[in-house]
C-alpha angles and dihedrals in degrees: 000000000000091000092052092050090047090052091049093050096045093046096244103150116211127161091265094050090045091056091047092050089048091055090047089053091049092052091049089048091052093049095046092046091053092049092047091048091053092049094050107033107024094103096053104032105021128256098272097051093042091051092047093051092045091049090054097045097039097077091047088073098037103042102065094044094048092046093052091046093051092049091050091049092050091051095048 
């Protein structure tokens, strides 16, 4: 576990660290989507529904970009 954390901090990208960074990006996408959904649609749909929809649609934008970027960084 210490070696994996050391690889993540130093920027050494292995397959394990790439998967971990991808999951970190998905969690951040879910949180930011929920916050954005509440900011945009809370008046019309209610905060809970807007946050749920934003949490579902947030990773849709983040996941492909992060996946392509990780693949490019692995290949470099």
